[in-house]
Predicted model as a PDB file, atoms N, CA, C, CB and O in Angstrom, pLDDT in the B-factor column:
MODEL        1                                                                  
ATOM      1  N   MET A   1      -7.186   8.914 -10.976  1.00 59.00           N  
ATOM      2  CA  MET A   1      -8.144   8.129 -11.759  1.00 59.00           C  
ATOM      3  C   MET A   1      -8.440   8.843 -12.712  1.00 59.00           C  
ATOM      4  CB  MET A   1      -9.290   7.693 -11.154  1.00 59.00           C  
ATOM      5  O   MET A   1      -8.472   8.366 -13.846  1.00 59.00           O  
ATOM      6  N   SER A   2      -8.716  10.113 -12.475  1.00 59.00           N  
ATOM      7  CA  SER A   2      -8.548  10.634 -13.706  1.00 59.00           C  
ATOM      8  C   SER A   2      -7.770  11.465 -14.493  1.00 59.00           C  
ATOM      9  CB  SER A   2      -9.229  10.962 -13.824  1.00 59.00           C  
ATOM     10  O   SER A   2      -7.989  12.177 -15.473  1.00 59.00           O  
ATOM     11  N   ALA A   3      -6.605  11.137 -13.676  1.00 59.00           N  
ATOM     12  CA  ALA A   3      -5.075  11.360 -14.999  1.00 59.00           C  
ATOM     13  C   ALA A   3      -5.258  10.172 -15.869  1.00 59.00           C  
ATOM     14  CB  ALA A   3      -3.078  11.212 -14.246  1.00 59.00           C  
ATOM     15  O   ALA A   3      -4.793  10.289 -17.002  1.00 59.00           O  
ATOM     16  N   ALA A   4      -5.710   9.304 -15.638  1.00 59.00           N  
ATOM     17  CA  ALA A   4      -5.463   8.194 -16.255  1.00 59.00           C  
ATOM     18  C   ALA A   4      -6.760   7.824 -17.499  1.00 59.00           C  
ATOM     19  CB  ALA A   4      -5.294   7.118 -15.042  1.00 59.00           C  
ATOM     20  O   ALA A   4      -6.881   7.034 -18.435  1.00 59.00           O  
ATOM     21  N   GLY A   5      -7.566   8.883 -16.875  1.00 60.00           N  
ATOM     22  CA  GLY A   5      -9.058   8.426 -17.568  1.00 60.00           C  
ATOM     23  C   GLY A   5     -10.024   7.127 -17.372  1.00 60.00           C  
ATOM     24  O   GLY A   5     -10.651   6.477 -18.209  1.00 60.00           O  
ATOM     25  N   ILE A   6      -9.911   6.985 -15.938  1.00 66.00           N  
ATOM     26  CA  ILE A   6     -10.731   5.909 -15.890  1.00 66.00           C  
ATOM     27  C   ILE A   6     -12.203   6.579 -15.209  1.00 66.00           C  
ATOM     28  CB  ILE A   6      -9.955   4.650 -14.988  1.00 66.00           C  
ATOM     29  O   ILE A   6     -12.188   7.325 -14.229  1.00 66.00           O  
ATOM     30  N   LYS A   7     -13.109   6.273 -15.730  1.00 65.00           N  
ATOM     31  CA  LYS A   7     -14.018   6.194 -15.472  1.00 65.00           C  
ATOM     32  C   LYS A   7     -15.007   5.932 -13.820  1.00 65.00           C  
ATOM     33  CB  LYS A   7     -13.963   5.566 -16.312  1.00 65.00           C  
ATOM     34  O   LYS A   7     -15.765   4.971 -13.952  1.00 65.00           O  
ATOM     35  N   GLY A   8     -15.075   6.406 -12.804  1.00 62.00           N  
ATOM     36  CA  GLY A   8     -15.866   5.727 -11.551  1.00 62.00           C  
ATOM     37  C   GLY A   8     -16.599   5.331 -11.412  1.00 62.00           C  
ATOM     38  O   GLY A   8     -17.053   5.708 -12.493  1.00 62.00           O  
ATOM     39  N   GLY A   9     -17.494   4.695 -10.953  1.00 60.00           N  
ATOM     40  CA  GLY A   9     -18.801   4.249 -10.405  1.00 60.00           C  
ATOM     41  C   GLY A   9     -19.739   5.023 -10.168  1.00 60.00           C  
ATOM     42  O   GLY A   9     -19.410   6.170 -10.473  1.00 60.00           O  
ATOM     43  N   VAL A  10     -21.094   4.938  -9.636  1.00 58.00           N  
ATOM     44  CA  VAL A  10     -21.784   6.159  -9.025  1.00 58.00           C  
ATOM     45  C   VAL A  10     -21.553   7.223  -8.055  1.00 58.00           C  
ATOM     46  CB  VAL A  10     -22.612   5.806  -8.610  1.00 58.00           C  
ATOM     47  O   VAL A  10     -21.847   8.417  -7.993  1.00 58.00           O  
ATOM     48  N   LEU A  11     -20.710   6.101  -7.061  1.00 58.00           N  
ATOM     49  CA  LEU A  11     -20.289   7.460  -6.418  1.00 58.00           C  
ATOM     50  C   LEU A  11     -19.126   8.110  -6.625  1.00 58.00           C  
ATOM     51  CB  LEU A  11     -20.272   7.395  -5.178  1.00 58.00           C  
ATOM     52  O   LEU A  11     -18.937   9.113  -5.938  1.00 58.00           O  
ATOM     53  N   CYS A  12     -18.355   7.810  -7.348  1.00 59.00           N  
ATOM     54  CA  CYS A  12     -17.087   8.455  -8.050  1.00 59.00           C  
ATOM     55  C   CYS A  12     -17.729   9.511  -8.910  1.00 59.00           C  
ATOM     56  CB  CYS A  12     -16.127   7.352  -9.007  1.00 59.00           C  
ATOM     57  O   CYS A  12     -17.209  10.621  -8.795  1.00 59.00           O  
ATOM     58  N   GLY A  13     -18.737   9.419  -9.741  1.00 59.00           N  
ATOM     59  CA  GLY A  13     -19.416  10.444 -10.229  1.00 59.00           C  
ATOM     60  C   GLY A  13     -20.086  11.587  -9.229  1.00 59.00           C  
ATOM     61  O   GLY A  13     -19.705  12.758  -9.237  1.00 59.00           O  
ATOM     62  N   LEU A  14     -20.917  11.189  -8.549  1.00 62.00           N  
ATOM     63  CA  LEU A  14     -21.778  11.920  -7.491  1.00 62.00           C  
ATOM     64  C   LEU A  14     -20.900  12.631  -6.663  1.00 62.00           C  
ATOM     65  CB  LEU A  14     -22.656  10.992  -6.606  1.00 62.00           C  
ATOM     66  O   LEU A  14     -21.362  13.750  -6.440  1.00 62.00           O  
ATOM     67  N   ILE A  15     -19.760  12.427  -6.087  1.00 65.00           N  
ATOM     68  CA  ILE A  15     -18.718  13.281  -5.295  1.00 65.00           C  
ATOM     69  C   ILE A  15     -17.032  13.156  -5.746  1.00 65.00           C  
ATOM     70  CB  ILE A  15     -18.872  12.781  -3.685  1.00 65.00           C  
ATOM     71  O   ILE A  15     -16.123  12.409  -5.385  1.00 65.00           O  
ATOM     72  N   LYS A  16     -17.142  14.434  -6.844  1.00 67.00           N  
ATOM     73  CA  LYS A  16     -16.037  14.226  -7.464  1.00 67.00           C  
ATOM     74  C   LYS A  16     -14.521  14.538  -6.779  1.00 67.00           C  
ATOM     75  CB  LYS A  16     -16.258  14.927  -8.572  1.00 67.00           C  
ATOM     76  O   LYS A  16     -14.459  15.247  -5.775  1.00 67.00           O  
ATOM     77  N   ASN A  17     -13.394  14.006  -7.341  1.00 65.00           N  
ATOM     78  CA  ASN A  17     -12.351  13.974  -6.534  1.00 65.00           C  
ATOM     79  C   ASN A  17     -11.958  13.624  -5.102  1.00 65.00           C  
ATOM     80  CB  ASN A  17     -12.111  14.831  -6.644  1.00 65.00           C  
ATOM     81  O   ASN A  17     -11.152  14.119  -4.314  1.00 65.00           O  
ATOM     82  N   SER A  18     -13.020  12.344  -5.026  1.00 73.00           N  
ATOM     83  CA  SER A  18     -13.062  11.866  -3.644  1.00 73.00           C  
ATOM     84  C   SER A  18     -11.712  10.728  -3.682  1.00 73.00           C  
ATOM     85  CB  SER A  18     -14.744  11.123  -3.243  1.00 73.00           C  
ATOM     86  O   SER A  18     -11.565  10.063  -4.707  1.00 73.00           O  
ATOM     87  N   PRO A  19     -10.758  10.548  -2.527  1.00 77.00           N  
ATOM     88  CA  PRO A  19      -9.793   9.806  -2.335  1.00 77.00           C  
ATOM     89  C   PRO A  19     -10.259   8.212  -2.066  1.00 77.00           C  
ATOM     90  CB  PRO A  19      -9.053  10.450  -1.273  1.00 77.00           C  
ATOM     91  O   PRO A  19      -9.811   7.093  -2.315  1.00 77.00           O  
ATOM     92  N   ARG A  20     -11.604   8.881  -1.306  1.00 77.00           N  
ATOM     93  CA  ARG A  20     -11.895   7.199  -0.462  1.00 77.00           C  
ATOM     94  C   ARG A  20     -12.654   6.570  -1.402  1.00 77.00           C  
ATOM     95  CB  ARG A  20     -12.881   7.117   1.163  1.00 77.00           C  
ATOM     96  O   ARG A  20     -12.906   5.451  -0.956  1.00 77.00           O  
ATOM     97  N   TYR A  21     -13.233   6.743  -2.661  1.00 78.00           N  
ATOM     98  CA  TYR A  21     -14.218   6.227  -3.305  1.00 78.00           C  
ATOM     99  C   TYR A  21     -13.126   5.796  -4.772  1.00 78.00           C  
ATOM    100  CB  TYR A  21     -15.647   7.418  -3.453  1.00 78.00           C  
ATOM    101  O   TYR A  21     -13.034   4.678  -5.278  1.00 78.00           O  
ATOM    102  N   SER A  22     -12.515   6.853  -5.134  1.00 79.00           N  
ATOM    103  CA  SER A  22     -11.656   6.216  -5.640  1.00 79.00           C  
ATOM    104  C   SER A  22     -10.462   5.635  -5.666  1.00 79.00           C  
ATOM    105  CB  SER A  22     -11.651   6.508  -6.066  1.00 79.00           C  
ATOM    106  O   SER A  22      -9.612   5.591  -6.556  1.00 79.00           O  
ATOM    107  N   PHE A  23     -10.500   5.052  -4.250  1.00 83.00           N  
ATOM    108  CA  PHE A  23      -9.384   4.018  -3.936  1.00 83.00           C  
ATOM    109  C   PHE A  23      -9.972   2.853  -3.979  1.00 83.00           C  
ATOM    110  CB  PHE A  23      -8.670   4.140  -2.624  1.00 83.00           C  
ATOM    111  O   PHE A  23      -9.439   1.808  -4.350  1.00 83.00           O  
ATOM    112  N   ARG A  24     -11.542   3.043  -3.449  1.00 83.00           N  
ATOM    113  CA  ARG A  24     -12.475   1.627  -3.363  1.00 83.00           C  
ATOM    114  C   ARG A  24     -12.829   0.898  -4.628  1.00 83.00           C  
ATOM    115  CB  ARG A  24     -13.894   1.922  -2.735  1.00 83.00           C  
ATOM    116  O   ARG A  24     -13.241  -0.261  -4.679  1.00 83.00           O  
ATOM    117  N   GLU A  25     -12.588   1.840  -5.813  1.00 82.00           N  
ATOM    118  CA  GLU A  25     -13.057   1.795  -7.449  1.00 82.00           C  
ATOM    119  C   GLU A  25     -11.591   0.701  -8.255  1.00 82.00           C  
ATOM    120  CB  GLU A  25     -13.094   3.979  -8.278  1.00 82.00           C  
ATOM    121  O   GLU A  25     -11.641  -0.257  -9.026  1.00 82.00           O  
ATOM    122  N   LEU A  26     -10.403   1.444  -7.602  1.00 83.00           N  
ATOM    123  CA  LEU A  26      -9.402   1.010  -8.185  1.00 83.00           C  
ATOM    124  C   LEU A  26      -9.189  -0.863  -7.538  1.00 83.00           C  
ATOM    125  CB  LEU A  26      -8.150   2.226  -7.826  1.00 83.00           C  
ATOM    126  O   LEU A  26      -8.719  -1.887  -8.034  1.00 83.00           O  
ATOM    127  N   LYS A  27      -9.775  -0.540  -6.333  1.00 87.00           N  
ATOM    128  CA  LYS A  27      -9.541  -2.192  -5.418  1.00 87.00           C  
ATOM    129  C   LYS A  27     -10.694  -3.059  -6.649  1.00 87.00           C  
ATOM    130  CB  LYS A  27     -10.433  -2.214  -3.004  1.00 87.00           C  
ATOM    131  O   LYS A  27     -10.548  -4.117  -7.262  1.00 87.00           O  
ATOM    132  N   ALA A  28     -11.428  -2.407  -6.638  1.00 84.00           N  
ATOM    133  CA  ALA A  28     -12.986  -3.022  -7.164  1.00 84.00           C  
ATOM    134  C   ALA A  28     -12.730  -3.870  -8.772  1.00 84.00           C  
ATOM    135  CB  ALA A  28     -14.327  -1.375  -7.455  1.00 84.00           C  
ATOM    136  O   ALA A  28     -13.144  -4.959  -9.169  1.00 84.00           O  
ATOM    137  N   LEU A  29     -11.883  -2.839  -9.420  1.00 83.00           N  
ATOM    138  CA  LEU A  29     -11.062  -3.214 -10.444  1.00 83.00           C  
ATOM    139  C   LEU A  29     -10.214  -3.631 -10.810  1.00 83.00           C  
ATOM    140  CB  LEU A  29     -10.886  -2.869 -10.813  1.00 83.00           C  
ATOM    141  O   LEU A  29      -9.989  -3.767 -12.012  1.00 83.00           O  
ATOM    142  N   GLY A  30      -9.272  -4.059  -9.667  1.00 88.00           N  
ATOM    143  CA  GLY A  30      -8.393  -5.045  -9.274  1.00 88.00           C  
ATOM    144  C   GLY A  30      -7.364  -4.847  -9.649  1.00 88.00           C  
ATOM    145  O   GLY A  30      -6.603  -5.714 -10.078  1.00 88.00           O  
ATOM    146  N   LEU A  31      -7.094  -3.498  -9.554  1.00 86.00           N  
ATOM    147  CA  LEU A  31      -5.898  -2.354  -9.901  1.00 86.00           C  
ATOM    148  C   LEU A  31      -5.064  -2.560  -8.342  1.00 86.00           C  
ATOM    149  CB  LEU A  31      -6.666  -0.338 -10.243  1.00 86.00           C  
ATOM    150  O   LEU A  31      -3.843  -2.663  -8.455  1.00 86.00           O  
ATOM    151  N   LEU A  32      -5.473  -2.608  -7.301  1.00 87.00           N  
ATOM    152  CA  LEU A  32      -4.986  -2.423  -6.268  1.00 87.00           C  
ATOM    153  C   LEU A  32      -5.322  -3.942  -5.674  1.00 87.00           C  
ATOM    154  CB  LEU A  32      -5.507  -1.126  -5.609  1.00 87.00           C  
ATOM    155  O   LEU A  32      -6.254  -4.659  -6.038  1.00 87.00           O  
ATOM    156  N   ASP A  33      -4.271  -4.258  -4.616  1.00 86.00           N  
ATOM    157  CA  ASP A  33      -4.162  -5.221  -4.029  1.00 86.00           C  
ATOM    158  C   ASP A  33      -5.097  -5.554  -2.759  1.00 86.00           C  
ATOM    159  CB  ASP A  33      -2.995  -5.188  -3.837  1.00 86.00           C  
ATOM    160  O   ASP A  33      -4.928  -4.791  -1.808  1.00 86.00           O  
ATOM    161  N   GLN A  34      -6.051  -6.566  -2.590  1.00 85.00           N  
ATOM    162  CA  GLN A  34      -7.395  -6.327  -1.869  1.00 85.00           C  
ATOM    163  C   GLN A  34      -7.179  -5.953  -0.471  1.00 85.00           C  
ATOM    164  CB  GLN A  34      -8.313  -7.580  -1.892  1.00 85.00           C  
ATOM    165  O   GLN A  34      -7.991  -5.459   0.311  1.00 85.00           O  
ATOM    166  N   TYR A  35      -5.681  -6.340  -0.241  1.00 88.00           N  
ATOM    167  CA  TYR A  35      -5.005  -6.374   1.190  1.00 88.00           C  
ATOM    168  C   TYR A  35      -4.954  -4.871   1.323  1.00 88.00           C  
ATOM    169  CB  TYR A  35      -3.392  -7.197   1.337  1.00 88.00           C  
ATOM    170  O   TYR A  35      -5.165  -4.342   2.415  1.00 88.00           O  
ATOM    171  N   ALA A  36      -4.646  -4.088   0.114  1.00 88.00           N  
ATOM    172  CA  ALA A  36      -4.019  -2.374   0.383  1.00 88.00           C  
ATOM    173  C   ALA A  36      -4.746  -1.472   1.244  1.00 88.00           C  
ATOM    174  CB  ALA A  36      -3.989  -1.459  -0.986  1.00 88.00           C  
ATOM    175  O   ALA A  36      -5.972  -1.359   1.219  1.00 88.00           O  
ATOM    176  N   ASP A  37      -4.004  -0.859   1.973  1.00 88.00           N  
ATOM    177  CA  ASP A  37      -4.656  -0.021   2.827  1.00 88.00           C  
ATOM    178  C   ASP A  37      -4.351   1.631   2.522  1.00 88.00           C  
ATOM    179  CB  ASP A  37      -4.218  -0.474   4.254  1.00 88.00           C  
ATOM    180  O   ASP A  37      -3.215   2.085   2.386  1.00 88.00           O  
ATOM    181  N   PRO A  38      -5.639   2.455   2.442  1.00 86.00           N  
ATOM    182  CA  PRO A  38      -4.982   3.673   2.063  1.00 86.00           C  
ATOM    183  C   PRO A  38      -4.055   4.726   2.997  1.00 86.00           C  
ATOM    184  CB  PRO A  38      -6.005   4.357   1.598  1.00 86.00           C  
ATOM    185  O   PRO A  38      -3.479   5.776   2.710  1.00 86.00           O  
ATOM    186  N   ALA A  39      -4.159   4.082   4.049  1.00 88.00           N  
ATOM    187  CA  ALA A  39      -2.570   5.121   4.764  1.00 88.00           C  
ATOM    188  C   ALA A  39      -1.367   4.511   4.609  1.00 88.00           C  
ATOM    189  CB  ALA A  39      -2.479   5.396   6.547  1.00 88.00           C  
ATOM    190  O   ALA A  39      -0.385   4.858   5.266  1.00 88.00           O  
ATOM    191  N   MET A  40      -1.339   3.427   3.614  1.00 87.00           N  
ATOM    192  CA  MET A  40       0.304   2.877   3.257  1.00 87.00           C  
ATOM    193  C   MET A  40       0.835   3.878   2.488  1.00 87.00           C  
ATOM    194  CB  MET A  40       0.495   1.399   2.342  1.00 87.00           C  
ATOM    195  O   MET A  40       0.079   4.260   1.595  1.00 87.00           O  
ATOM    196  N   LYS A  41       1.669   4.304   2.540  1.00 89.00           N  
ATOM    197  CA  LYS A  41       2.783   5.017   1.849  1.00 89.00           C  
ATOM    198  C   LYS A  41       3.017   3.814   0.703  1.00 89.00           C  
ATOM    199  CB  LYS A  41       4.251   5.423   2.955  1.00 89.00           C  
ATOM    200  O   LYS A  41       3.297   2.657   1.016  1.00 89.00           O  
ATOM    201  N   ILE A  42       2.886   4.195  -0.426  1.00 88.00           N  
ATOM    202  CA  ILE A  42       4.084   3.854  -1.834  1.00 88.00           C  
ATOM    203  C   ILE A  42       4.902   4.440  -2.301  1.00 88.00           C  
ATOM    204  CB  ILE A  42       3.748   3.688  -2.952  1.00 88.00           C  
ATOM    205  O   ILE A  42       4.840   5.641  -2.562  1.00 88.00           O  
ATOM    206  N   ASP A  43       5.783   3.751  -2.491  1.00 92.00           N  
ATOM    207  CA  ASP A  43       7.355   4.583  -3.040  1.00 92.00           C  
ATOM    208  C   ASP A  43       7.110   4.548  -4.919  1.00 92.00           C  
ATOM    209  CB  ASP A  43       9.303   3.276  -2.423  1.00 92.00           C  
ATOM    210  O   ASP A  43       6.456   3.828  -5.673  1.00 92.00           O  
ATOM    211  N   GLY A  44       7.690   5.300  -5.036  1.00 93.00           N  
ATOM    212  CA  GLY A  44       7.842   5.936  -6.636  1.00 93.00           C  
ATOM    213  C   GLY A  44       7.411   4.611  -7.414  1.00 93.00           C  
ATOM    214  O   GLY A  44       6.250   4.468  -7.799  1.00 93.00           O  
ATOM    215  N   GLN A  45       8.113   3.926  -7.565  1.00 94.00           N  
ATOM    216  CA  GLN A  45       7.841   2.610  -8.336  1.00 94.00           C  
ATOM    217  C   GLN A  45       6.729   2.169  -8.265  1.00 94.00           C  
ATOM    218  CB  GLN A  45       8.540   1.590  -8.030  1.00 94.00           C  
ATOM    219  O   GLN A  45       6.247   1.763  -9.322  1.00 94.00           O  
ATOM    220  N   ASN A  46       6.188   2.109  -7.450  1.00 89.00           N  
ATOM    221  CA  ASN A  46       4.649   1.397  -6.965  1.00 89.00           C  
ATOM    222  C   ASN A  46       3.690   2.343  -7.627  1.00 89.00           C  
ATOM    223  CB  ASN A  46       4.287   1.346  -5.086  1.00 89.00           C  
ATOM    224  O   ASN A  46       2.805   1.790  -8.279  1.00 89.00           O  
ATOM    225  N   ALA A  47       3.680   4.009  -7.588  1.00 88.00           N  
ATOM    226  CA  ALA A  47       3.175   4.495  -7.988  1.00 88.00           C  
ATOM    227  C   ALA A  47       3.074   4.410  -9.572  1.00 88.00           C  
ATOM    228  CB  ALA A  47       3.410   5.259  -7.414  1.00 88.00           C  
ATOM    229  O   ALA A  47       1.972   4.339 -10.115  1.00 88.00           O  
ATOM    230  N   LEU A  48       4.059   4.418 -10.172  1.00 92.00           N  
ATOM    231  CA  LEU A  48       4.244   3.934 -11.299  1.00 92.00           C  
ATOM    232  C   LEU A  48       3.792   3.042 -12.269  1.00 92.00           C  
ATOM    233  CB  LEU A  48       4.907   3.740 -11.191  1.00 92.00           C  
ATOM    234  O   LEU A  48       3.226   3.215 -13.349  1.00 92.00           O  
ATOM    235  N   ASN A  49       4.160   2.049 -11.660  1.00 90.00           N  
ATOM    236  CA  ASN A  49       3.334   0.945 -11.963  1.00 90.00           C  
ATOM    237  C   ASN A  49       1.232   0.548 -11.632  1.00 90.00           C  
ATOM    238  CB  ASN A  49       4.283   0.002 -11.152  1.00 90.00           C  
ATOM    239  O   ASN A  49       0.522  -0.315 -12.148  1.00 90.00           O  
ATOM    240  N   LEU A  50       0.918   1.544 -10.675  1.00 87.00           N  
ATOM    241  CA  LEU A  50      -0.323   1.663 -10.565  1.00 87.00           C  
ATOM    242  C   LEU A  50      -0.647   2.652 -12.001  1.00 87.00           C  
ATOM    243  CB  LEU A  50      -0.690   2.256  -9.033  1.00 87.00           C  
ATOM    244  O   LEU A  50      -1.631   2.301 -12.652  1.00 87.00           O  
ATOM    245  N   PHE A  51       0.112   3.815 -12.487  1.00 87.00           N  
ATOM    246  CA  PHE A  51      -0.471   4.035 -13.153  1.00 87.00           C  
ATOM    247  C   PHE A  51      -0.505   3.670 -14.336  1.00 87.00           C  
ATOM    248  CB  PHE A  51      -0.490   4.745 -13.021  1.00 87.00           C  
ATOM    249  O   PHE A  51      -1.394   4.074 -15.086  1.00 87.00           O  
ATOM    250  N   ASN A  52       0.499   2.796 -14.756  1.00 89.00           N  
ATOM    251  CA  ASN A  52       0.699   2.050 -15.700  1.00 89.00           C  
ATOM    252  C   ASN A  52      -0.434   1.044 -16.003  1.00 89.00           C  
ATOM    253  CB  ASN A  52       1.847   1.513 -15.464  1.00 89.00           C  
ATOM    254  O   ASN A  52      -0.779   0.917 -17.177  1.00 89.00           O  
ATOM    255  N   ALA A  53      -1.079   0.272 -14.974  1.00 87.00           N  
ATOM    256  CA  ALA A  53      -1.801  -0.498 -14.898  1.00 87.00           C  
ATOM    257  C   ALA A  53      -3.148   0.155 -15.149  1.00 87.00           C  
ATOM    258  CB  ALA A  53      -1.565  -1.124 -13.841  1.00 87.00           C  
ATOM    259  O   ALA A  53      -4.038  -0.484 -15.710  1.00 87.00           O  
ATOM    260  N   CYS A  54      -3.358   1.639 -14.677  1.00 83.00           N  
ATOM    261  CA  CYS A  54      -4.648   2.271 -14.736  1.00 83.00           C  
ATOM    262  C   CYS A  54      -4.628   2.428 -16.189  1.00 83.00           C  
ATOM    263  CB  CYS A  54      -4.862   3.638 -13.858  1.00 83.00           C  
ATOM    264  O   CYS A  54      -5.559   1.949 -16.836  1.00 83.00           O  
ATOM    265  N   VAL A  55      -3.670   3.048 -16.780  1.00 84.00           N  
ATOM    266  CA  VAL A  55      -3.375   3.692 -18.382  1.00 84.00           C  
ATOM    267  C   VAL A  55      -3.814   2.149 -19.163  1.00 84.00           C  
ATOM    268  CB  VAL A  55      -1.237   4.348 -18.769  1.00 84.00           C  
ATOM    269  O   VAL A  55      -4.836   2.232 -19.845  1.00 84.00           O  
ATOM    270  N   GLN A  56      -3.230   0.951 -19.130  1.00 85.00           N  
ATOM    271  CA  GLN A  56      -3.512  -0.324 -19.632  1.00 85.00           C  
ATOM    272  C   GLN A  56      -4.833  -0.483 -19.701  1.00 85.00           C  
ATOM    273  CB  GLN A  56      -2.964  -1.338 -18.925  1.00 85.00           C  
ATOM    274  O   GLN A  56      -5.378  -0.618 -20.797  1.00 85.00           O  
ATOM    275  N   ALA A  57      -5.638  -0.491 -18.363  1.00 81.00           N  
ATOM    276  CA  ALA A  57      -7.009  -0.843 -18.418  1.00 81.00           C  
ATOM    277  C   ALA A  57      -7.775  -0.001 -18.974  1.00 81.00           C  
ATOM    278  CB  ALA A  57      -7.515  -1.078 -17.319  1.00 81.00           C  
ATOM    279  O   ALA A  57      -8.871  -0.534 -19.150  1.00 81.00           O  
ATOM    280  N   THR A  58      -7.749   1.401 -19.464  1.00 79.00           N  
ATOM    281  CA  THR A  58      -8.626   1.799 -20.158  1.00 79.00           C  
ATOM    282  C   THR A  58      -8.276   1.675 -21.677  1.00 79.00           C  
ATOM    283  CB  THR A  58      -8.911   3.011 -19.713  1.00 79.00           C  
ATOM    284  O   THR A  58      -9.191   1.561 -22.493  1.00 79.00           O  
ATOM    285  N   GLU A  59      -7.205   1.693 -21.998  1.00 77.00           N  
ATOM    286  CA  GLU A  59      -6.837   1.152 -23.307  1.00 77.00           C  
ATOM    287  C   GLU A  59      -7.553   0.092 -23.907  1.00 77.00           C  
ATOM    288  CB  GLU A  59      -5.620   0.742 -23.274  1.00 77.00           C  
ATOM    289  O   GLU A  59      -7.907  -0.003 -25.082  1.00 77.00           O  
ATOM    290  N   GLY A  60      -7.734  -0.729 -22.932  1.00 66.00           N  
ATOM    291  CA  GLY A  60      -8.568  -1.705 -23.065  1.00 66.00           C  
ATOM    292  C   GLY A  60     -10.147  -1.563 -23.406  1.00 66.00           C  
ATOM    293  O   GLY A  60     -10.892  -2.353 -23.986  1.00 66.00           O  
ATOM    294  N   GLU A  61     -10.364  -0.465 -22.926  1.00 60.00           N  
ATOM    295  CA  GLU A  61     -11.938  -0.261 -23.091  1.00 60.00           C  
ATOM    296  C   GLU A  61     -12.268   0.929 -24.509  1.00 60.00           C  
ATOM    297  CB  GLU A  61     -12.600   0.480 -21.364  1.00 60.00           C  
ATOM    298  O   GLU A  61     -13.336   1.376 -24.926  1.00 60.00           O  
ATOM    299  N   ARG A  62     -10.614   1.197 -25.040  1.00 54.00           N  
ATOM    300  CA  ARG A  62     -11.368   1.908 -26.079  1.00 54.00           C  
ATOM    301  C   ARG A  62     -11.031   1.178 -27.253  1.00 54.00           C  
ATOM    302  CB  ARG A  62     -11.051   3.427 -26.215  1.00 54.00           C  
ATOM    303  O   ARG A  62     -11.499   1.509 -28.342  1.00 54.00           O  
TER     304      ARG A  62                                                      
ENDMDL                                                                          
END                                                                             
């Protein structure tokens, strides 16, 4: 989230660099599938797609 410049919610702000709350925030923003599991392994293509979706989401805010 910090690499793409996404501001998190309250818990992300209170607990810096928390993977748990970052994952939950990405799900809440609709950038991750509702059935996504934090223990799932993703390949490189899916990681790039997620990063691009995060960047596009932040460009809409600017």
